[in-house]
N, C-alpha and C positions, 0 to 999 in steps of 0.2 A: 707033709702036712705040718708036723711039729717043727720042721726046719723053717718053713715059711713063717710060723709064729715067732720063732727065735729071730729071724731077719727083721720082722716088723718091730719086735721089742727093742732090738738094737737100734733101728731107725728112730724110734721114739726117744731112746736115751740120747741120741745124737741131736735130735731136733724135736724137743718136747712140745713145740707149738704147731707141729704138723698135723692139722686136723684130719687130713685125708688118711694118713697112716693110722691114726687112732681109730678112724671109722673102719678101715680095712681090718685091723686087729679085732675089733668088735664083731665084725661079720664072721671072721674065721672062728672066733670063740663060741659063737652062737650055733655053729653047725653041729 
């Protein structure tokens, strides 16, 4: 779970304009 969040945060750092990754991170954080 937290591993997935770390992966998404890393992806956002690498590609800040990736809307899908931002959305996925938001979904994970709301759980």
